[in-house]
C-alpha positions, 0 to 999 in steps of 0.5 A: 457493485462492479468488479472494477469499482471494487478493485478501485476501492481496494486500491484506494484503501491500500494506498491510504494504508501505505501513506499512513505507514510511511508517516508512522515511519517518519515519526518513529525515526525522529524519536531519540531512540527509534524502535527498529523492529517496529520500523522493519515491520512497517516496511515489510507491510508496505512492500507487501501492500505495494506488490498487491497494488501492482497486481491489482493495477494490472488486473484493473488494466487487463479488464480494459479491452484496448491493447 
């Protein structure tokens, strides 16, 4: 499997995890007493994954030779 394909697969997985965590946050916020520490944990994970997605996107585009 080529480098770009591996990057695209990893990006897809991260984006899916971000979406899943956003759904979890929305469901938790609808509860009568939401668990703030859990919400904070998910938000931190999302921020980290978004940064990773940004870096991987940059690496994927960097491989293309049309500047």
